[in-house]
C-alpha positions as CSV (number, residue, x, y, z in Angstrom):
1,M,3.9,49.7,-59.1
2,S,3.5,47.6,-62.5
3,A,2.3,44.4,-63.0
4,L,2.7,41.6,-65.1
5,S,-0.5,40.4,-67.6
6,S,0.4,37.6,-68.7
7,P,-1.9,34.2,-67.2
8,N,1.4,32.3,-66.2
9,H,2.2,34.4,-63.7
10,C,0.6,34.2,-60.1
11,C,-1.1,36.6,-57.1
12,S,1.3,38.0,-54.7
13,S,-1.1,37.7,-52.1
14,S,-4.6,35.9,-51.3
15,S,-6.0,39.9,-51.8
16,S,-5.4,39.5,-55.7
17,L,-8.7,38.7,-56.7
18,H,-11.5,40.9,-55.9
19,S,-15.1,40.7,-56.7
20,S,-16.9,43.5,-57.8
21,I,-19.9,42.1,-57.5
22,G,-20.4,39.5,-54.5
23,F,-21.8,36.0,-54.8
24,H,-24.1,36.8,-52.5
25,Q,-25.9,39.3,-54.7
26,I,-25.9,37.0,-57.9
27,H,-29.5,34.9,-58.8
28,K,-29.2,31.6,-56.4
29,N,-30.2,29.5,-59.1
30,I,-27.7,30.8,-61.9
31,P,-24.9,28.0,-62.2
32,F,-21.5,29.2,-61.5
33,S,-20.9,28.2,-65.1
34,V,-22.5,31.4,-66.6
35,I,-21.2,34.3,-64.1
36,P,-19.6,36.6,-66.2
37,H,-16.3,37.8,-66.5
38,K,-17.0,41.2,-64.4
39,I,-17.7,39.7,-61.5
40,F,-14.4,38.7,-60.6
41,G,-12.5,42.0,-60.6
42,S,-9.2,42.3,-61.9
43,K,-6.2,43.3,-60.2
44,N,-2.4,43.8,-61.7
45,V,0.2,40.7,-60.6
46,S,3.3,41.8,-59.1
47,F,6.8,40.7,-59.9
48,R,6.1,39.6,-56.3
49,S,3.8,37.2,-57.4
50,K,6.7,35.0,-59.4
51,C,8.6,34.4,-56.0
52,S,5.7,34.0,-54.2
53,P,3.5,31.9,-55.5
54,L,-0.1,31.1,-54.4
55,P,-1.4,27.5,-55.7
56,D,-4.8,28.2,-54.5
57,V,-4.7,31.4,-56.4
58,L,-3.1,29.9,-58.8
59,L,-5.5,27.4,-59.5
60,M,-9.0,29.7,-59.3
61,Q,-7.3,31.9,-62.0
62,D,-6.9,28.3,-64.2
63,V,-11.2,28.4,-63.1
64,I,-11.6,31.4,-64.3
65,S,-9.6,31.5,-67.6
66,K,-11.0,28.0,-69.1
67,F,-14.7,28.9,-68.0
68,L,-14.1,32.0,-69.9
69,N,-13.1,30.2,-73.1
70,C,-16.4,28.9,-73.2
71,L,-19.1,31.0,-71.6
72,G,-19.8,32.8,-75.2
73,A,-20.7,29.8,-76.4
74,L,-22.4,28.5,-73.3
75,A,-24.6,31.9,-73.1
76,T,-26.0,31.6,-76.6
77,K,-26.8,28.6,-75.9
78,L,-28.4,28.9,-72.4
79,V,-30.3,32.1,-73.8
80,A,-31.2,30.4,-77.0
81,T,-32.5,27.5,-75.9
82,N,-33.7,28.7,-72.1
83,E,-32.3,25.9,-70.3
84,G,-31.9,26.2,-66.4
85,P,-33.7,28.8,-64.5
86,P,-34.5,32.2,-65.8
87,L,-32.5,34.6,-65.7
88,P,-32.7,38.1,-64.2
89,K,-33.0,40.6,-67.7
90,E,-30.0,42.3,-66.8
91,L,-27.7,39.6,-66.4
92,K,-29.3,38.1,-69.8
93,E,-27.8,41.1,-71.9
94,G,-25.1,41.3,-70.2
95,L,-24.1,37.5,-71.2
96,L,-24.8,38.8,-74.8
97,T,-22.4,41.3,-74.4
98,V,-19.2,40.0,-73.1
99,N,-16.7,40.6,-74.1
100,P,-13.0,38.6,-74.6
101,P,-10.4,39.6,-72.0
102,E,-8.6,41.7,-74.4
103,E,-11.1,44.1,-75.4
104,D,-12.6,44.8,-71.6
105,E,-13.0,48.1,-70.7
106,N,-11.2,48.3,-68.2
107,P,-7.5,46.7,-70.1
108,I,-5.0,46.2,-67.7
109,D,-2.2,49.5,-67.6
110,S,0.2,49.1,-70.2
111,D,3.0,49.7,-67.6
112,A,1.8,45.8,-66.8
113,K,2.5,44.2,-70.0
114,D,6.6,43.2,-70.2
115,A,6.8,43.7,-74.0
116,N,6.1,47.5,-73.7
117,S,7.5,48.4,-70.2
118,T,11.2,48.3,-69.0
119,V,12.4,49.3,-65.2
120,S,16.2,50.7,-65.5
121,I,17.7,50.5,-62.3
122,T,20.5,53.1,-61.3
123,I,22.7,53.0,-58.6
124,V,24.1,56.3,-57.6
125,G,27.6,55.9,-55.6
126,A,28.4,52.0,-57.9
127,S,31.4,51.7,-56.5
128,G,31.1,52.2,-52.7
129,D,31.1,49.6,-50.3
130,L,27.2,49.5,-50.0
131,A,26.5,48.9,-53.7
132,K,29.1,46.5,-54.1
133,K,28.3,44.0,-50.9
134,K,24.5,44.5,-50.2
135,I,22.9,46.5,-53.7
136,F,24.5,44.1,-56.8
137,P,23.9,40.9,-54.6
138,A,20.4,42.2,-53.9
139,L,19.5,42.7,-57.2
140,F,21.3,39.5,-58.7
141,A,18.9,37.3,-56.0
142,L,16.0,39.2,-57.1
143,Y,16.8,38.1,-60.6
144,Y,17.8,34.2,-60.0
145,E,14.6,34.0,-57.9
146,D,12.4,35.6,-61.3
147,C,10.8,38.7,-59.2
148,L,12.4,41.7,-62.1
149,P,10.4,42.2,-65.1
150,E,11.4,40.6,-68.2
151,H,12.9,43.9,-69.6
152,F,15.2,45.6,-66.9
153,T,18.8,46.9,-67.0
154,I,21.1,48.4,-64.4
155,F,23.6,51.5,-64.6
156,G,26.0,51.7,-62.0
157,Y,26.7,55.6,-62.0
158,A,29.7,56.6,-59.8
159,R,33.2,59.9,-60.5
160,S,35.3,56.7,-61.0
161,K,36.3,55.8,-64.2
162,M,35.4,52.4,-65.5
163,T,34.1,50.4,-67.9
164,D,31.2,48.0,-68.5
165,A,33.4,45.0,-68.6
166,E,35.4,46.2,-65.2
167,L,32.5,47.1,-63.4
168,R,31.1,43.2,-63.9
169,N,33.9,42.5,-62.7
170,M,34.1,44.0,-59.9
171,V,30.4,43.4,-59.3
172,S,31.1,39.4,-60.0
173,K,33.5,39.3,-56.6
174,T,30.4,40.3,-54.6
175,L,27.4,37.3,-55.9
176,T,27.1,34.5,-54.2
177,C,25.0,31.6,-55.2
178,R,22.9,31.8,-51.8
179,I,19.7,31.0,-53.5
180,D,18.0,28.0,-52.4
181,K,17.6,26.1,-56.1
182,R,21.3,27.2,-56.9
183,E,21.4,25.5,-60.3
184,N,22.8,26.9,-63.5
185,C,24.1,30.1,-60.6
186,G,26.8,30.6,-62.4
187,E,24.7,31.2,-65.9
188,K,22.3,33.4,-64.3
189,M,25.3,35.0,-62.8
190,E,26.9,35.8,-66.6
191,Q,22.9,36.6,-68.0
192,F,22.9,39.1,-64.7
193,L,26.4,40.7,-65.7
194,K,25.5,41.4,-69.3
195,R,22.7,43.2,-67.9
196,C,24.8,45.7,-66.4
197,F,26.4,48.8,-67.5
198,Y,28.0,52.0,-66.0
199,H,28.3,55.4,-67.0
200,S,31.1,58.1,-65.5
201,G,30.1,61.6,-64.5
202,N,29.7,63.8,-61.5
203,Y,26.7,64.2,-59.5
204,D,26.6,68.0,-59.7
205,S,26.7,67.7,-63.3
206,E,23.2,68.4,-65.2
207,E,25.4,67.3,-68.6
208,N,26.4,64.0,-67.0
209,F,23.0,62.8,-66.4
210,A,21.7,64.1,-69.6
211,E,24.3,61.3,-71.2
212,L,23.3,58.9,-68.2
213,D,19.9,59.3,-70.2
214,R,20.5,58.7,-73.5
215,K,22.1,56.0,-72.6
216,L,19.0,54.8,-70.4
217,K,17.0,55.3,-73.6
218,E,18.9,53.5,-75.6
219,H,18.4,50.6,-73.7
220,E,14.8,50.8,-73.2
221,A,14.2,50.7,-76.6
222,G,11.0,52.5,-77.2
223,R,9.6,51.3,-74.2
224,I,7.3,52.4,-71.2
225,S,10.3,53.6,-68.9
226,N,10.0,52.9,-65.4
227,R,13.6,54.4,-63.4
228,L,14.7,53.6,-60.1
229,F,17.4,55.3,-59.1
230,Y,19.6,54.3,-55.7
231,L,21.9,57.1,-53.9
232,S,24.5,55.1,-52.0
233,I,26.2,58.2,-51.3
234,P,27.1,60.5,-48.8
235,P,24.0,62.7,-47.5
236,N,25.7,66.0,-48.8
237,I,25.8,65.2,-52.4
238,F,22.0,63.7,-52.0
239,V,20.5,66.6,-53.2
240,D,22.5,68.0,-56.4
241,A,22.3,64.2,-57.7
242,V,18.6,64.1,-57.1
243,K,18.5,67.4,-58.7
244,Y,20.0,66.5,-62.1
245,A,18.9,62.8,-62.3
246,S,15.1,64.4,-61.4
247,L,15.8,67.5,-64.6
248,S,18.0,65.3,-66.7
249,A,17.0,61.7,-66.4
250,S,13.4,60.9,-65.1
251,S,10.9,59.3,-67.2
252,V,8.9,61.4,-69.9
253,N,6.2,58.5,-70.1
254,G,6.1,56.0,-66.6
255,W,7.4,56.9,-63.2
256,T,10.7,57.8,-61.6
257,R,11.6,56.8,-57.9
258,V,14.7,57.8,-55.6
259,I,15.6,55.4,-53.2
260,V,17.2,57.4,-49.8
261,E,19.9,55.5,-47.7
262,K,20.5,56.7,-44.3
263,P,21.5,58.6,-42.7
264,F,18.5,61.2,-43.5
265,G,20.9,64.5,-41.6
266,R,21.6,64.7,-38.2
267,D,19.2,66.2,-36.5
268,S,15.3,68.2,-36.6
269,E,16.9,70.7,-38.6
270,S,19.2,69.1,-41.1
271,S,16.9,66.3,-41.6
272,A,13.1,69.2,-42.8
273,A,16.0,71.1,-44.2
274,L,17.0,67.9,-46.1
275,T,13.3,66.9,-47.0
276,R,12.6,70.4,-48.0
277,S,15.4,70.4,-51.0
278,L,14.8,66.5,-51.8
279,K,10.7,67.7,-52.7
280,Q,12.2,70.7,-54.5
281,Y,12.5,68.2,-56.6
282,L,10.0,64.9,-55.9
283,E,7.0,64.6,-54.8
284,E,6.9,62.7,-51.4
285,E,5.6,59.0,-53.1
286,Q,9.0,59.3,-55.1
287,I,10.7,59.3,-52.4
288,F,11.7,55.8,-50.9
289,R,14.2,56.3,-47.2
290,I,15.0,52.9,-46.9
291,D,15.5,51.9,-42.9
292,H,17.3,48.0,-43.9
293,Y,16.0,47.2,-40.4
294,L,12.6,47.3,-41.8
295,G,13.5,44.7,-44.2
296,K,14.1,42.1,-41.7
297,E,12.2,38.8,-41.7
298,L,11.1,39.0,-38.0
299,V,10.7,42.6,-37.9
300,E,8.3,42.1,-40.9
301,N,6.9,39.1,-39.1
302,L,6.0,41.4,-35.8
303,S,3.0,42.7,-37.2
304,V,2.0,38.8,-38.4
305,L,3.0,37.7,-34.6
306,R,0.7,40.2,-33.3
307,F,-2.6,40.7,-35.1
308,S,-3.1,37.1,-36.3
309,N,-2.7,35.4,-33.2
310,L,-5.4,35.7,-30.7
311,I,-2.7,34.4,-27.7
312,F,-0.8,37.4,-28.1
313,E,-3.0,40.5,-29.1
314,P,-5.2,40.6,-25.7
315,L,-1.8,40.6,-23.9
316,W,-0.3,43.6,-26.2
317,S,-0.6,46.4,-23.6
318,R,0.3,47.4,-20.1
319,K,-1.6,45.2,-18.3
320,Y,0.1,42.2,-18.7
321,I,3.2,43.3,-20.2
322,R,6.2,44.6,-17.2
323,N,8.4,46.1,-20.3
324,V,10.0,45.6,-23.6
325,Q,13.7,45.8,-24.6
326,L,15.3,46.1,-27.9
327,I,18.5,45.6,-27.7
328,F,21.5,46.1,-30.8
329,S,24.8,44.7,-30.0
330,E,28.3,44.0,-32.0
331,D,31.3,42.0,-30.8
332,F,33.0,44.7,-33.6
333,G,34.5,48.3,-33.2
334,T,35.0,50.5,-36.1
335,E,38.5,49.3,-37.0
336,G,39.5,52.1,-39.7
337,R,35.9,53.3,-40.5
338,G,35.3,55.7,-37.6
339,G,35.2,58.9,-39.9
340,Y,31.5,58.9,-40.8
341,F,31.1,57.2,-37.2
342,D,32.7,59.5,-35.2
343,H,30.2,62.6,-36.9
344,Y,27.0,60.4,-35.9
345,G,27.5,58.2,-33.3
346,I,25.6,55.3,-32.1
347,I,22.3,57.1,-31.4
348,R,22.2,58.6,-34.6
349,D,23.0,55.5,-36.4
350,I,21.6,52.8,-34.4
351,M,18.6,53.9,-31.9
352,Q,16.8,57.2,-34.0
353,N,16.0,54.8,-37.0
354,H,16.8,51.3,-36.9
355,L,15.6,50.5,-32.8
356,L,13.0,53.4,-32.9
357,Q,11.1,51.8,-36.2
358,I,11.0,48.7,-34.3
359,L,9.6,50.1,-31.6
360,A,6.7,52.3,-33.4
361,L,5.9,48.8,-35.2
362,F,5.8,46.5,-32.0
363,A,3.8,49.7,-30.0
364,M,1.4,50.5,-33.0
365,E,-2.7,50.3,-32.5
366,T,-4.6,47.9,-35.0
367,P,-4.1,49.6,-38.2
368,V,-7.2,49.9,-40.5
369,S,-5.9,47.8,-43.5
370,L,-2.2,46.2,-44.6
371,D,-2.1,49.6,-46.6
372,A,1.2,51.3,-46.3
373,E,-0.6,54.6,-45.5
374,D,-2.4,53.0,-42.4
375,I,0.6,51.4,-41.2
376,R,2.8,54.6,-41.1
377,N,-0.5,56.7,-39.7
378,E,-0.4,54.3,-37.0
379,K,3.5,54.6,-36.2
380,V,3.6,58.0,-36.7
381,K,0.6,58.1,-33.3
382,V,2.9,55.9,-31.7
383,L,6.1,58.7,-32.3
384,R,4.2,61.5,-32.0
385,S,2.8,60.4,-28.0
386,M,5.9,59.2,-27.0
387,R,7.4,61.8,-24.0
388,P,10.5,63.6,-23.9
389,I,13.5,61.9,-23.3
390,R,15.3,63.1,-20.6
391,V,19.2,63.0,-19.7
392,D,19.2,61.5,-17.2
393,D,17.6,58.4,-19.0
394,V,20.4,57.8,-21.4
395,V,23.9,56.2,-20.4
396,V,26.4,56.6,-22.8
397,G,29.4,54.9,-23.3
398,Q,32.8,54.2,-25.7
399,Y,34.7,51.0,-26.1
400,K,38.7,51.3,-24.7
401,S,41.3,49.2,-25.7
402,H,41.2,45.5,-23.8
403,T,43.8,42.5,-24.4
404,R,42.1,39.0,-23.8
405,G,42.7,35.7,-24.2
406,G,47.2,37.1,-25.2
407,Q,45.3,39.5,-28.3
408,S,44.9,43.0,-27.9
409,F,41.8,44.9,-29.0
410,P,42.1,48.7,-29.9
411,G,39.4,51.6,-28.0
412,Y,38.0,54.0,-29.9
413,T,40.2,56.6,-30.3
414,D,43.2,54.1,-31.4
415,D,41.1,54.5,-34.7
416,K,43.4,56.4,-36.7
417,T,40.2,58.8,-38.5
418,V,38.7,59.2,-34.9
419,P,40.2,62.2,-33.5
420,K,42.0,61.2,-30.0
421,D,39.7,63.1,-27.4
422,S,36.4,62.0,-29.4
423,L,33.5,62.4,-26.5
424,T,31.3,60.3,-29.6
425,P,29.8,57.6,-27.5
426,T,30.1,54.2,-29.2
427,F,27.3,52.4,-26.7
428,A,24.1,53.9,-25.6
429,A,21.5,52.6,-23.8
430,A,17.8,54.9,-22.8
431,A,14.4,54.2,-21.2
432,L,11.0,55.6,-23.1
433,F,7.9,55.9,-22.6
434,I,4.9,56.1,-24.5
435,D,2.3,58.2,-22.8
436,N,-0.7,56.8,-24.3
437,A,-3.9,54.4,-22.8
438,R,-2.1,50.9,-24.0
439,W,1.8,51.9,-22.7
440,D,1.3,54.3,-19.6
441,G,3.7,52.9,-17.7
442,V,5.8,51.0,-19.5
443,P,9.2,51.1,-19.3
444,F,10.6,50.9,-23.2
445,L,14.6,50.2,-22.9
446,M,16.8,50.6,-25.8
447,K,20.7,49.5,-25.5
448,A,23.1,49.4,-28.3
449,G,26.4,49.7,-28.7
450,K,29.7,48.3,-30.8
451,A,32.5,46.1,-29.6
452,L,30.2,43.7,-27.2
453,Q,30.8,40.6,-26.3
454,D,28.5,39.1,-28.8
455,K,26.4,39.6,-31.9
456,R,22.8,40.2,-31.8
457,T,19.6,42.1,-32.3
458,E,16.6,41.3,-30.5
459,I,13.1,42.6,-29.3
460,R,12.5,41.1,-25.6
461,V,9.0,41.3,-24.0
462,Q,9.1,40.8,-20.0
463,F,5.6,39.8,-18.8
464,R,4.3,40.8,-15.7
465,R,4.0,38.2,-12.5
466,V,1.0,36.5,-11.9
467,P,-1.0,37.7,-9.1
468,G,-1.1,35.0,-5.9
469,N,1.4,33.0,-7.6
470,L,1.0,29.2,-6.3
471,Y,4.5,28.8,-6.6
472,N,6.8,32.0,-5.6
473,R,8.0,29.8,-3.1
474,N,9.3,27.4,-5.7
475,F,11.5,30.3,-6.9
476,G,13.1,31.7,-3.6
477,T,14.0,35.1,-4.1
478,D,14.2,35.4,-7.8
479,L,10.5,36.2,-8.7
480,D,11.9,37.5,-12.1
481,R,12.1,33.5,-12.7
482,A,8.4,33.3,-12.4
483,T,7.9,35.7,-15.3
484,N,7.4,34.4,-18.8
485,E,9.8,36.2,-21.4
486,L,8.7,36.7,-25.4
487,V,11.9,36.8,-27.2
488,I,11.9,37.9,-31.3
489,R,15.5,37.5,-32.2
490,V,15.9,39.1,-35.4
491,Q,19.4,38.7,-35.7
492,P,21.5,36.6,-36.2
493,D,19.9,33.1,-35.8
494,E,16.5,34.4,-36.6
495,A,13.8,33.1,-33.9
496,I,11.0,33.2,-31.9
497,Y,11.0,32.0,-28.4
498,L,8.9,32.2,-25.7
499,K,9.6,31.1,-21.9
500,I,7.4,29.8,-19.4
501,N,7.9,27.7,-16.5
502,N,7.2,24.0,-16.7
503,K,7.8,21.3,-14.0
504,V,10.8,19.5,-14.2
505,P,9.8,15.5,-14.6
506,G,10.2,13.6,-12.0
507,L,8.8,12.4,-8.1
508,G,9.8,16.1,-6.9
509,M,7.9,19.3,-7.6
510,K,10.8,21.5,-9.1
511,L,10.0,23.5,-11.5
512,D,12.1,25.2,-14.7
513,R,12.5,27.6,-16.8
514,S,11.9,26.1,-20.6
515,N,11.9,27.8,-24.3
516,L,8.7,27.4,-26.5
517,N,11.2,27.9,-29.8
518,L,10.5,28.9,-33.6
519,L,13.9,28.5,-34.6
520,Y,13.4,29.8,-38.5
521,K,16.5,27.6,-39.8
522,A,15.0,24.3,-38.1
523,R,11.3,25.2,-39.1
524,Y,12.7,26.1,-42.7
525,S,14.2,24.8,-45.3
526,K,14.1,28.5,-47.1
527,E,17.0,30.5,-46.9
528,I,15.8,33.6,-45.4
529,P,16.5,36.9,-48.3
530,D,18.4,39.6,-47.3
531,A,16.6,42.8,-46.3
532,Y,18.0,45.3,-49.2
533,E,16.3,41.9,-51.5
534,R,12.9,42.7,-49.9
535,L,13.4,46.4,-49.9
536,V,14.5,47.1,-53.3
537,L,11.8,45.1,-54.9
538,D,9.0,46.9,-52.5
539,A,10.5,50.4,-54.4
540,I,10.5,48.8,-57.8
541,E,6.5,47.5,-57.1
542,G,5.8,50.8,-55.5
543,E,4.8,49.3,-52.0
544,R,6.1,51.8,-49.1
545,R,4.9,50.1,-46.5
546,L,8.7,49.2,-45.4
547,F,10.0,52.7,-46.1
548,I,10.0,56.2,-44.1
549,R,7.7,59.0,-44.7
550,S,8.2,62.8,-44.1
551,D,6.0,63.0,-40.9
552,E,7.4,60.0,-39.7
553,L,11.3,61.0,-39.9
554,D,10.2,64.5,-38.1
555,A,8.4,63.0,-35.4
556,A,11.9,60.5,-34.8
557,W,13.9,63.6,-34.7
558,L,12.1,65.8,-32.7
559,L,12.1,63.4,-30.0
560,F,15.9,62.6,-30.2
561,S,16.8,65.9,-31.3
562,P,16.7,67.8,-27.6
563,V,18.8,65.3,-26.3
564,L,21.0,64.6,-28.5
565,N,21.8,68.6,-28.5
566,E,21.9,68.4,-24.7
567,I,24.3,66.1,-24.4
568,E,27.2,67.3,-26.9
569,E,26.4,71.0,-25.1
570,K,27.2,69.4,-22.4
571,K,30.0,67.3,-23.3
572,V,29.0,64.7,-21.4
573,I,31.8,62.1,-20.8
574,P,31.0,58.4,-21.8
575,E,31.5,55.9,-19.4
576,Y,34.5,53.2,-20.7
577,Y,34.2,49.8,-21.2
578,P,36.3,47.0,-21.9
579,Y,36.2,45.6,-26.1
580,G,34.5,42.5,-26.0
581,S,33.0,43.2,-22.4
582,R,28.9,43.2,-21.9
583,G,29.0,47.6,-21.5
584,P,28.8,50.0,-19.3
585,V,27.7,49.7,-15.6
586,G,25.6,52.8,-16.0
587,A,22.8,50.5,-18.2
588,H,21.9,48.0,-15.6
589,Y,21.7,51.4,-13.0
590,L,19.1,52.7,-15.5
591,A,17.3,49.3,-15.8
592,A,16.9,49.0,-11.8
593,R,15.6,52.1,-11.7
594,Y,12.8,51.1,-13.4
595,N,12.5,47.8,-11.9
596,V,14.1,45.5,-14.8
597,K,17.2,43.8,-15.7
598,W,18.4,43.2,-19.1
599,G,17.2,39.9,-20.5
600,D,20.4,39.3,-22.5
601,M,22.8,38.5,-19.8
602,G,21.7,35.1,-18.9
603,V,22.0,32.4,-21.5
604,D,19.0,31.1,-23.9
605,E,18.6,27.6,-24.7
């Protein structure tokens, strides 16, 4: 993605300075002050760098900048007076021909220069709930944190008739000052809203998108144009919007990218058809399939936890892990929004994408690098190694009405937008297996549901029992208490904690199960960014690591489509569970079949 060329901006990661010639290649007697500029290869500075400064890297940039200013004079002096040790011929000649940074042979791409480029962000479907509640607030947070480029414009595009002022009024009601600094938030809001504009048009109109193109060009004012389209619209109109945006509103001298919001089809066939249609107008690298769960802080931390901590990586296999649980629960139902949900159900809505993506990140082999393609290659290998899911390994449920504490809660089919005879599951549990050397025989249990007892998303890793544990008698018959468990709580109250066995202080030998707890809100004062902030910024920067590639999507659907088709063809009747309960009893029988107890049944301190 484009980068900032200003020396006042910092690098986005520790890898931002690369040496094209290692220091070991330089004559050992040459003082540091005469090392030519080209020894320090240059790398573009991303917009993210302004959000996540690295003081050490900034210091290095200052050092480089300062010695470059006097390099020419110093080189002339050294060569003329022969001060210091003799220099190799090649280096001596190089010193005499050092170019100042602005005359370097490989200048930074003009796309990186604020003065010459601009980013236009068009939210297609700007009048919808997703745009109002998530996308506009995410863009404002990025703007407040100085993560957006200097020149940018935001356009809302939808069929609703609306003026620029009406759009700004609508957006202003959803913006919050949740950002850490909080200074001048009202002023920042006004500045942000001045960058927001609206264009009314149909999603299948080439003429309307051509009109949008003319407006975008007015605001781009002759700069290099980079355009990002966010499709916050139903999937049945994805292709039309992409077609006409591509034909009439693509950038002519910069990049054009499209963020596609799930669902990506309903099964293997519809997903493949959608991909083929999108690729008629876009290249794969232009398509950013967004799964907002991949932008969650704890999900992104998953690979850091595993690959940068020696205590975990050796344990990450069938030898030490007994089972892995991926749990998603919501404490509310559809409540008037069941029309969309009834067409997809909980398996398509949550398990096939959110939880399966987390599973692939959790189980993948160590990638060659942190490059997006290397990570996505490893995720695809996991998905292709998974055993076909059997219907016997799936439990489906649907919540029914319930009265608790004098308050009545409606059942799923009480929702007026849901057919009375609907068999769509609002709960599902499944046992999955990865048939490779690392995970052979380890059950990965998923469960997801609506209208349950609490709201949570977490990964629970239950380790095997200690062989010949000397303290088994202290645990009695409940040997599960003798095992360790790693819990990664994605939401709410983000945390990582490890359950260990510990002696209770005192003269006796009483054991207790305690938590080594990293509670994020206690450890870090900084507020955790919303997932959409991270993902939108990644799309602007062209970072694809947290977006889904087409072959990855195909592998995910190939895993779930057969069992979904079988459930629907056989008209499997879901097990009914009361609103606000722990879900169907069948989920416990499924876990027991593989000698597993759901970890969320107890109370975590």
